[in-house]
Each structure stands twice: as structure tokens, then as C-alpha cells.
C-alpha positions as CSV (number, residue, x, y, z in Angstrom):
1,M,-46.9,3.3,79.8
2,A,-47.6,0.0,78.0
3,D,-48.7,1.8,74.9
4,S,-45.3,3.9,75.1
5,R,-43.3,0.7,75.3
6,A,-45.2,-1.0,72.4
7,S,-44.6,2.1,70.3
8,R,-40.9,2.0,71.0
9,K,-40.8,-1.8,70.2
10,Y,-42.4,-1.1,66.8
11,Q,-40.1,1.7,66.1
12,V,-37.2,-0.6,66.7
13,Y,-38.8,-3.2,64.3
14,F,-39.3,-0.5,61.8
15,F,-35.8,0.7,61.9
16,L,-34.5,-2.9,61.5
17,Y,-36.8,-3.3,58.6
18,L,-35.4,-0.3,57.0
19,A,-31.8,-1.4,57.6
20,V,-32.6,-4.6,55.8
21,I,-34.1,-2.9,53.0
22,C,-31.1,-0.7,52.7
23,E,-28.8,-3.6,52.9
24,L,-30.7,-5.3,50.0
25,L,-30.7,-2.2,48.0
26,I,-26.9,-1.9,48.4
27,I,-26.5,-5.6,47.4
28,I,-28.7,-5.1,44.3
29,V,-26.7,-1.9,43.2
30,E,-23.4,-3.7,43.7
31,R,-24.7,-6.7,41.8
32,D,-25.8,-4.3,38.9
33,D,-22.5,-2.6,39.0
34,A,-20.6,-5.9,38.9
35,E,-22.9,-7.1,36.0
36,L,-22.1,-3.8,34.1
37,K,-18.5,-4.2,34.7
38,L,-18.4,-7.9,33.5
39,R,-20.4,-6.8,30.3
40,R,-18.0,-4.0,29.7
41,E,-15.1,-6.3,30.1
42,R,-16.7,-8.9,27.9
43,D,-17.3,-6.2,25.3
44,Q,-13.6,-5.2,25.5
45,L,-12.5,-8.8,25.2
46,L,-14.6,-9.3,22.2
47,Q,-13.3,-6.2,20.5
48,L,-9.8,-7.3,21.3
49,T,-10.4,-10.7,19.9
50,K,-12.0,-9.3,16.8
51,K,-8.9,-7.0,16.3
52,I,-6.6,-9.9,16.6
53,V,-8.5,-12.1,14.3
54,T,-8.8,-9.3,11.6
55,E,-5.1,-8.5,11.7
56,L,-4.3,-12.3,11.5
57,M,-6.8,-12.6,8.5
58,E,-5.5,-9.6,6.8
59,T,-1.8,-10.6,7.2
60,T,-1.8,-12.9,4.2
61,P,1.0,-14.9,2.8
62,V,2.1,-13.9,-0.6
63,Q,4.0,-15.7,-3.4
64,S,6.3,-13.9,-5.8
65,L,8.0,-14.9,-9.0
66,N,11.2,-13.2,-9.9
67,G,13.7,-13.1,-12.8
68,S,14.6,-11.4,-15.9
69,N,11.6,-10.1,-18.0
70,Q,13.5,-10.1,-21.3
71,M,15.7,-12.7,-22.9
72,E,17.2,-13.9,-26.2
73,V,16.4,-17.0,-28.0
74,G,18.6,-19.9,-26.6
75,E,19.6,-18.1,-23.4
76,T,19.0,-19.9,-19.9
77,R,18.2,-17.8,-17.0
78,R,17.4,-18.5,-13.3
79,F,14.1,-17.7,-11.7
80,V,13.1,-17.5,-8.0
81,I,9.8,-18.5,-6.3
82,M,9.4,-16.9,-3.0
83,L,6.7,-17.6,-0.5
84,Q,6.7,-15.0,2.4
85,G,4.5,-14.4,5.4
86,I,4.5,-18.1,6.5
87,G,4.2,-18.9,10.1
88,P,6.7,-21.2,11.9
89,E,4.2,-24.1,12.0
90,D,2.9,-23.6,8.6
91,E,3.5,-26.2,5.9
92,V,3.7,-26.0,2.1
93,T,0.8,-28.4,1.4
94,I,1.0,-28.2,-2.5
95,P,4.5,-27.2,-3.7
96,P,4.9,-24.5,-6.2
97,E,4.3,-25.3,-10.0
98,I,4.8,-23.0,-12.9
99,I,2.8,-23.1,-16.2
100,V,4.4,-21.4,-19.0
101,S,2.1,-20.2,-21.7
102,R,2.5,-18.4,-25.1
103,G,-0.5,-16.7,-26.8
104,G,-2.9,-18.2,-24.1
105,Q,-1.7,-21.8,-24.9
106,P,0.1,-23.7,-22.2
107,M,3.6,-25.0,-23.3
108,Q,5.3,-26.3,-20.2
109,R,4.5,-27.4,-16.7
110,L,7.4,-27.1,-14.3
111,K,7.1,-29.2,-11.2
112,L,9.2,-29.6,-7.9
113,G,11.8,-32.3,-8.0
114,T,12.1,-32.4,-11.8
115,D,12.4,-28.7,-12.7
116,I,12.0,-26.8,-9.4
117,V,14.3,-27.2,-6.5
118,P,14.1,-25.7,-3.0
119,V,16.8,-23.3,-2.0
120,S,17.5,-24.2,1.5
121,D,20.2,-21.6,2.4
122,Q,17.6,-18.8,1.7
123,S,14.5,-20.4,3.2
124,Q,14.0,-19.4,6.9
125,N,11.2,-18.7,9.3
126,G,8.4,-16.9,7.5
127,K,9.9,-17.5,4.0
128,R,10.3,-20.5,1.6
129,V,12.4,-20.1,-1.6
130,F,12.5,-22.3,-4.7
131,A,14.3,-21.9,-8.0
132,F,14.3,-23.1,-11.6
133,N,16.2,-22.5,-14.8
134,W,14.4,-21.8,-18.0
135,R,15.7,-21.7,-21.6
136,A,14.1,-19.3,-24.1
137,P,12.9,-21.5,-27.0
138,S,11.7,-19.0,-29.7
139,P,10.8,-15.3,-30.0
140,G,7.5,-14.4,-28.4
141,V,5.9,-13.2,-25.2
142,Y,5.7,-16.0,-22.5
143,E,3.4,-15.9,-19.5
144,F,4.7,-17.7,-16.3
145,K,1.9,-18.4,-13.8
146,G,2.9,-20.0,-10.4
147,E,0.5,-21.6,-8.0
148,S,1.1,-23.1,-4.5
149,S,-0.8,-23.8,-1.2
150,I,-0.1,-23.7,2.4
151,N,-2.1,-24.6,5.5
152,R,-1.8,-21.3,7.3
153,L,-5.6,-21.1,7.5
154,G,-7.7,-24.2,7.7
155,I,-10.0,-26.5,9.7
156,L,-8.2,-28.8,12.3
157,P,-9.5,-32.4,13.0
158,T,-10.9,-30.9,16.2
159,G,-13.2,-28.7,14.2
160,E,-11.3,-25.6,15.4
161,V,-10.1,-23.0,12.9
162,K,-6.3,-22.7,12.5
163,I,-4.9,-19.3,11.8
164,A,-1.1,-19.5,11.6
165,S,0.0,-21.1,14.9
166,L,-3.2,-20.1,16.8
167,S,-6.6,-22.0,17.0
168,F,-10.0,-20.7,17.8
169,P,-13.5,-22.2,18.2
170,Y,-15.2,-22.3,14.9
171,E,-18.1,-20.4,16.1
172,V,-16.1,-17.6,17.3
173,I,-14.3,-17.1,13.9
174,A,-17.5,-17.6,11.9
175,S,-19.3,-14.8,13.9
176,L,-16.3,-12.5,13.1
177,V,-15.6,-13.7,9.5
178,P,-19.1,-14.2,7.8
179,D,-17.5,-15.6,4.6
180,L,-15.2,-17.9,6.5
181,P,-15.3,-21.0,4.1
182,S,-14.6,-19.0,1.0
183,R,-11.8,-17.1,2.9
184,I,-10.2,-20.5,3.8
185,N,-10.2,-21.5,0.1
186,E,-8.8,-18.2,-0.9
187,F,-6.0,-18.2,1.7
188,E,-5.0,-21.8,0.9
189,R,-4.1,-21.0,-2.7
190,L,-1.2,-18.5,-3.6
191,E,-0.5,-17.3,-7.0
192,A,2.2,-15.1,-8.9
193,D,2.7,-14.0,-12.5
194,L,5.6,-13.0,-14.6
195,T,5.8,-12.0,-18.3
196,V,9.0,-12.8,-20.2
197,K,9.7,-11.3,-23.6
198,V,12.0,-13.4,-25.8
199,L,13.8,-11.6,-28.6
200,A,15.5,-12.8,-31.7
201,A,19.3,-12.1,-31.8
202,G,20.1,-9.0,-34.0
203,D,17.0,-7.0,-33.3
204,Q,17.2,-3.2,-33.1
205,L,18.4,-2.1,-29.8
206,L,15.8,0.3,-28.1
207,L,15.9,2.0,-24.7
208,N,13.1,3.5,-22.6
209,G,13.6,5.3,-19.3
210,G,10.0,6.4,-18.6
211,R,9.1,9.3,-16.4
212,M,10.1,9.8,-12.7
213,V,9.0,12.1,-9.8
214,T,11.4,12.7,-7.0
215,A,12.4,15.2,-4.3
216,V,15.4,17.6,-4.0
217,G,18.4,15.9,-2.6
218,F,16.9,12.4,-2.7
219,P,18.5,9.7,-4.8
220,A,16.1,9.0,-7.6
221,T,16.0,5.5,-9.2
222,G,14.3,4.0,-12.2
223,F,14.7,0.9,-14.4
224,V,15.7,1.5,-18.1
225,E,13.8,-1.0,-20.2
226,V,15.8,-2.7,-23.0
227,Q,14.4,-4.1,-26.2
228,G,16.5,-5.9,-29.0
229,T,18.9,-7.7,-26.6
230,A,19.5,-8.7,-22.9
231,A,20.1,-5.9,-20.4
232,E,23.6,-7.2,-19.2
233,K,24.9,-6.9,-22.9
234,V,24.2,-3.2,-23.0
235,R,26.4,-0.3,-21.8
236,I,24.6,3.1,-21.2
237,N,26.3,6.4,-20.8
238,P,23.5,8.9,-19.1
239,S,23.9,12.6,-19.4
240,H,23.2,12.7,-15.6
241,G,23.6,10.1,-12.9
242,S,24.7,6.5,-13.5
243,V,23.3,3.2,-14.9
244,A,24.2,-0.2,-13.4
245,L,22.9,-3.8,-13.7
246,Q,20.8,-5.0,-11.0
247,D,18.9,-8.4,-10.9
248,G,19.1,-8.7,-14.7
249,R,17.8,-5.1,-15.3
250,L,19.6,-1.7,-15.9
251,L,18.9,0.8,-13.1
252,W,19.3,4.4,-13.4
253,Q,20.2,6.5,-10.3
254,G,20.7,10.2,-10.0
255,R,20.4,13.1,-7.6
256,F,19.2,16.6,-8.2
257,E,19.8,19.7,-5.9
258,K,17.2,22.1,-7.3
259,P,13.5,21.7,-8.1
260,G,12.5,21.7,-11.8
261,S,11.8,19.5,-14.8
262,Y,15.1,17.7,-16.0
263,T,15.6,15.7,-19.2
264,V,18.2,12.8,-19.1
265,T,19.7,11.5,-22.2
266,L,20.7,7.8,-22.5
267,D,23.3,6.8,-25.0
268,G,23.3,3.0,-25.3
269,R,25.2,0.5,-27.3
270,D,25.2,-3.3,-27.5
271,V,28.7,-4.5,-26.7
272,R,28.5,-7.6,-28.8
273,N,28.2,-5.8,-32.1
274,A,28.8,-2.7,-34.1
275,G,26.6,-0.6,-36.5
276,A,23.3,1.1,-36.4
277,L,21.3,-1.8,-34.9
278,S,23.4,-2.0,-31.9
279,R,23.1,1.7,-30.8
280,S,20.3,3.7,-29.4
281,Q,19.6,7.0,-27.8
282,S,16.6,7.9,-25.6
283,Q,15.5,10.4,-23.2
284,F,13.3,10.5,-20.2
285,H,12.1,13.3,-17.8
286,V,12.5,13.7,-14.1
287,D,10.1,16.0,-12.2
288,V,12.1,17.3,-9.1
289,R,10.0,18.7,-6.3
290,W,10.8,20.8,-3.3
291,P,10.3,18.3,-0.4
292,A,7.6,20.4,1.4
293,S,5.4,18.7,3.9
294,T,1.6,19.3,4.2
295,S,1.7,18.5,8.0
296,T,0.6,21.2,10.4
297,T,1.7,19.3,13.5
298,S,4.0,21.5,15.6
299,H,3.6,20.2,19.1
300,A,2.9,16.9,21.0
301,F,0.7,16.6,24.0
302,A,0.6,14.3,27.0
303,G,-2.4,12.1,27.4
304,E,-3.4,12.4,23.7
305,Q,-3.0,10.6,20.4
306,F,0.0,12.1,18.4
307,R,-0.5,12.3,14.7
308,K,1.9,13.6,12.0
309,N,1.9,13.1,8.1
310,I,5.4,12.3,7.4
311,A,5.2,12.6,3.6
312,V,6.9,15.2,1.5
313,A,6.3,16.4,-2.0
314,G,8.3,14.4,-4.7
315,L,8.3,11.1,-2.8
316,E,5.0,9.9,-3.8
317,D,4.8,6.2,-3.0
318,R,2.9,5.8,0.3
319,T,4.1,2.3,0.8
320,Q,7.7,3.3,1.0
321,Y,7.4,5.3,4.2
322,R,8.5,3.9,7.6
323,W,8.8,5.6,11.0
324,R,9.9,4.9,14.5
325,A,9.0,6.9,17.6
326,T,11.1,7.1,20.8
327,L,10.4,8.9,24.2
328,D,13.5,9.9,25.9
329,G,15.4,7.4,23.9
330,G,13.1,4.4,24.6
331,M,11.0,3.1,21.6
332,I,7.2,3.5,22.0
333,A,5.9,2.9,18.6
334,E,6.7,2.1,14.8
335,G,4.9,1.7,11.7
336,K,4.5,1.9,7.9
337,G,2.8,4.5,5.7
338,T,2.6,8.2,5.7
339,M,0.8,8.7,9.0
340,A,2.6,8.4,12.2
341,A,-0.1,7.9,14.9
342,F,0.3,6.6,18.5
343,D,-0.9,7.5,22.0
344,L,1.2,9.4,24.5
345,G,0.4,8.8,28.1
346,K,0.1,11.5,30.7
347,E,3.4,10.7,32.2
348,A,5.1,11.7,28.8
349,A,5.0,15.4,29.7
350,G,8.3,17.2,29.7
351,K,9.9,14.3,27.9
352,T,11.5,14.4,24.4
353,L,9.7,12.7,21.6
354,V,11.5,11.8,18.4
355,V,10.0,10.4,15.2
356,D,12.5,9.0,12.8
357,A,11.3,8.5,9.3
358,A,12.7,6.9,6.2
359,Y,11.6,6.5,2.6
360,D,12.7,3.4,0.7
361,G,14.9,2.6,3.6
362,R,16.7,6.0,3.6
363,V,16.6,9.2,5.5
364,Y,14.9,11.7,3.2
365,P,15.0,15.6,2.9
366,V,12.3,17.7,4.4
367,A,11.9,21.4,3.7
368,T,11.3,23.6,6.7
369,D,10.9,26.7,4.7
370,D,11.4,27.9,0.9
371,R,15.3,27.6,1.3
372,T,16.1,25.2,4.2
373,I,16.2,21.3,4.0
374,V,16.7,19.1,7.0
375,D,16.8,15.2,7.4
376,S,13.5,13.4,8.3
377,R,13.8,13.4,12.1
378,F,11.1,15.2,13.9
379,T,11.7,16.3,17.6
380,Y,9.1,17.6,20.2
381,T,9.2,18.3,23.8
382,V,5.9,16.8,25.1
383,L,3.6,19.4,26.6
384,D,0.7,19.3,29.0
385,A,-2.5,19.8,27.1
386,P,-3.9,23.3,27.8
387,A,-7.5,23.9,28.8
388,R,-9.8,25.7,26.2
389,I,-12.7,27.9,26.6
390,R,-15.0,27.7,23.6
391,N,-18.5,28.3,22.4
392,L,-19.3,31.5,24.2
393,S,-23.0,32.6,24.0
394,F,-21.8,36.2,24.4
395,S,-19.4,38.5,22.8
396,R,-16.6,40.9,24.1
397,S,-18.2,44.4,24.9
398,G,-21.7,43.1,24.1
399,E,-24.8,44.5,25.7
400,Y,-27.2,42.2,27.6
401,P,-30.1,42.2,30.1
402,V,-29.2,41.4,33.6
403,N,-31.5,38.2,33.4
404,Q,-29.6,36.9,30.3
405,E,-28.4,33.2,30.4
406,F,-24.7,33.1,29.6
407,R,-23.1,30.0,28.5
408,F,-19.7,28.5,27.5
409,D,-17.9,25.2,27.1
410,A,-14.5,24.1,28.6
411,W,-12.5,21.2,27.8
412,T,-8.7,20.2,27.8
413,C,-6.9,19.3,24.7
414,G,-3.7,20.2,22.8
415,S,-4.6,18.7,19.4
416,C,-8.3,19.1,19.7
417,T,-9.6,16.1,17.7
418,Q,-12.8,14.5,19.2
419,E,-10.8,11.5,20.7
420,N,-8.3,13.9,22.5
421,R,-10.8,16.1,24.2
422,R,-11.5,15.6,28.0
423,A,-13.0,17.5,30.7
424,A,-11.1,20.5,32.1
425,E,-10.4,21.0,35.9
426,N,-11.2,23.8,38.1
427,V,-13.9,25.4,36.0
428,S,-15.5,28.6,37.5
429,V,-16.9,32.0,36.8
430,D,-16.7,35.4,38.4
431,A,-18.5,38.6,37.5
432,A,-17.7,42.0,39.0
433,S,-19.3,45.3,38.2
434,A,-17.4,48.5,37.5
435,N,-17.7,49.6,41.1
436,G,-16.2,46.3,42.3
437,G,-19.5,44.6,43.3
438,D,-20.1,40.9,42.8
439,V,-22.9,40.4,40.6
440,L,-22.7,36.8,39.9
441,D,-26.0,35.0,40.9
442,D,-25.3,31.5,40.2
443,Y,-23.7,29.1,37.8
444,L,-24.5,25.5,36.9
445,T,-22.2,22.9,35.1
446,E,-23.3,19.8,33.1
447,P,-20.9,17.2,31.3
448,I,-20.6,17.2,27.5
449,L,-20.7,13.6,26.2
450,D,-19.5,12.3,22.9
451,A,-21.3,9.5,20.9
452,D,-19.8,6.8,23.1
453,G,-20.9,8.4,26.3
454,R,-17.5,9.5,27.3
455,I,-17.2,12.9,29.1
456,V,-15.2,15.2,26.8
457,G,-16.0,18.6,28.3
458,T,-18.1,20.8,30.6
459,R,-20.9,23.2,29.6
460,V,-21.3,26.2,32.0
461,K,-24.4,28.3,32.4
462,F,-24.3,31.3,34.7
463,Y,-26.7,34.1,35.7
464,L,-26.1,37.7,37.0
465,K,-28.0,39.6,39.7
466,G,-28.3,43.1,41.3
467,R,-29.7,46.4,40.5
468,V,-28.4,47.9,37.3
469,A,-28.4,51.5,36.1
470,R,-30.9,52.4,33.4
471,D,-28.1,53.5,31.2
472,G,-26.2,50.2,31.6
473,E,-23.3,49.1,33.8
474,D,-20.0,47.7,32.9
475,V,-19.3,44.2,34.1
476,L,-16.0,42.1,33.9
477,L,-16.7,38.3,33.4
478,T,-13.7,36.1,34.4
479,L,-14.0,32.6,33.0
480,R,-11.5,29.9,34.4
481,A,-10.7,26.4,33.1
482,G,-7.6,24.8,34.5
483,D,-4.7,27.4,34.0
484,T,-6.7,29.2,31.3
485,V,-8.4,32.6,32.3
486,E,-10.3,34.7,29.9
487,K,-11.7,38.2,31.0
488,I,-14.5,39.5,28.9
489,P,-16.1,43.0,29.5
490,V,-19.8,43.2,28.8
491,V,-22.4,45.9,29.4
492,I,-25.4,44.9,31.4
493,Y,-28.9,46.6,31.4
494,P,-32.0,46.2,33.5
495,E,-34.6,43.6,32.4
């Protein structure tokens, strides 16, 4: 009896010991899971910080120098210096200076206060504007070189790195931007150049319109270069379109309603004089293209990244494209360039997606076929992404032994790029012989992972069973993934 009681006592101790061990194991697992979560969140925060810093570093201020690039001797023109991309707390640490050179030799240095003045009514948050007047001294080609400096990027007295209105620990930015010291010097200095040709009065009038590429129905524009006199003193009668003075230059504009190669003739005259020297005729060519798109995007799918190339033939400058996306009227994304790309949430299913695109600030023509043109507005009803059954290891009506291993992959995606693929739901297999018997033995599933370890699909392996006639037996395989069903007949033979 005593031995029985002792045995029961030790059993109690043993189970208490096991409970303590299990509790410790649970604590260890929970601790490891918490550490893994913290590391994942830390990595995500680091990636977000790197993205923010990279975008701030790449969004650099610019300086531009604008004005007429052709003058006559003795003329005085106004030139504008513009600093753009400046933050609300950034300061112009070194004001703009202009060095005027001819033949590589500096001739003048224009400084703020004596030659250059700020234009306060045009300066605003993100922009500073300065102006100066310059008188053309003698014929020749003059190079204007402008320099200035701002404190958008620098080292604060505390040792932190200043980027626009934000500050970061030096060690953080140095780890993300290895060449930080040289980048600071690079960002501090802004430069801009302009070439001005000064002509002697009475030179031969010459016109040059260059060559242009445009799309059917879109207003084409191009500057007409003038030699021999100032642009505002020239009147041009074009054979197609119109010519008007803009910012000291002559701008041609025209529209063509059919594709082809067109020749535009420019008849020009200097309004001051008469005679052969004051008249000129020139031609330029316009290549007009049918505004076809190379995009194959025909649907939008919930839970995926939407991508559409909004460019069309004839409108070739990729930097002139802009786009804006709305979902049931609410804006969800906008951007620049020819690729409209953004994520659609799963809740977007059934809603209306509209992508409004513009070229050079205007709606542009888009060909839907070889005869029809519509405006650059693309409309989609967002669909649920369908399940896909792919990579079958067997073919329709193929012949296989009963012990064959069969395989296929299943995933869900509408636009099946790698980032859009995800595992399908309700994946299963059925196998029925011609007489109605169930010949499915077993099936196994395993996840398909991408390079980042994300589950992007399911691989299914299945096996058949049963006695099979020597001359073969017809079997119908039914594969299911989500709402997708594929029925595949095969012929099964004995082993």
C-alpha cells in the first residue's frame, strides 16, 4: 500500500514537472515569436526610412536661367533666374551670380544688389525668382553661367544631417548614403547655363523649324529658330498652322487629322526692312503617327498591383505624361511618366476605376482600333482575381500507369506577375472511372514560395488506386481551385 501511495506521489511530481517544462517551452516560443516580430518591424522601419531618405536626396533643387537666346547689338533684354524645389525653411546661402563669357574668356560678373534683383511677387514657397537686364555689346556668342547655393542639405550645429525641414542622426544617413560628404557639397551648389547669340543689324534673315513627331489630333508645337534679327521683329506665314511670339521666341502650332509625313513651309519677313536680306522661306517636316498604345492591360483586379502603359505613338516625350487614378470618384493615386502603377485593395472589387491621363498638360488621343480615337481616359470595373490551374504534369487524353504521380500548381491572380500571385482557396482533386467508381487514392498539398519566402501558390500531388483493366480504363480527373474547375480525361493502365 505504501509503495502504491509513493508511486502516485511521484506521478504527481512528474506531471507537475512536465507542466512546468511545457510552460517554459511556451514562454520560449512566445519570446522567439516576439523577437521575430520585432526584427521584422525593425527591418520594415529601416526600409521605410531608407525610402524616405532616398526620395528626399533625389528630390534635388534646380536652378534655371531663362531669356532670349538671340539678340541684336545694342538691345537690352530681361533675364530670369529661378531656384525651384526649395523647402519652406531652406535659405539661399549664396545668392545667384552670373558670369558672362565670350570665347571662353569672362567678360562680366553680375551680382545681387548691383545687377541682379529679387522678384518678390513671383517668389513663393518652393521657389525663389531673381532678374537682371543685359545689353548686347557686340556680335558673337555669349555664355551665361549662373551659380548659387542653398542650405537644403547640410550639417547642423548638433551634428545631425539636415534634409529640407527634417533632421536625422548622422550615423543613420551615413549608413544609407555612403558618399554623404560629397553629396552635401553637390547639393549645396546650383548651376544653370544659357547661350545667347548676338547678331549685327542687317544680317540675312534665316528661319529653321527643325523636325517634329506628333500624334493624329494632338496639337503639335515647335519653336522656329530665327537668325539675322530678333524673333519679335519677324512675321511668319506658315502653310499649315500658326506662328506666335512666346517668351521671346516664335512658336509654331498645328494639328493634323490623318497620319503621314507633312511638309510645312514658312514664309518670313523682317518687318523693319524691305529687300532680299529681310525675307526668308524655309521648310520643316512633321511625322504624324496614329496614336496606338502598346498596352495590353484590359482588366483591373482587386488585391493586386494595377499597371498600364499610358503612352501612345507620336507623343514620344516620356516626361510629359501625367496620370491620376480614382476609385468610385475618390482619388487613390497619381504620378508622372508613362507607367501608371498602384495597388488596389481587396475591397476594390466591383468598384469603378478611372485613370485620367494627360500629355503636356492636355488630354490626348488614343486609338482603340485602326479607325477609332477616344480621349485619354481609361475606365475599368475592378474584378475579383480568378484562381488559375497551371503546370500540369499530365495531358488531356494521355495514357498513364495507375501508380503514376500526378501534379499541378494552383494560385490566384488576374494579372499574373510574380508580385500579384497568391495561394488559391479550396484546392481539391476528384478522380472517377468510366463506371462511376472513385479511383482517387490520396492527394498532398505543399506551398509554393517566392524568393522572399511569401506563399504564392499551392502544389498538388495526387495518386490513383484500384484494379484497372489490361486494355486501359477511362478516368475523369476533376481539379478545383477557388471557383475554377478543370475536367481532364485520361486513360489509366495497370502498373
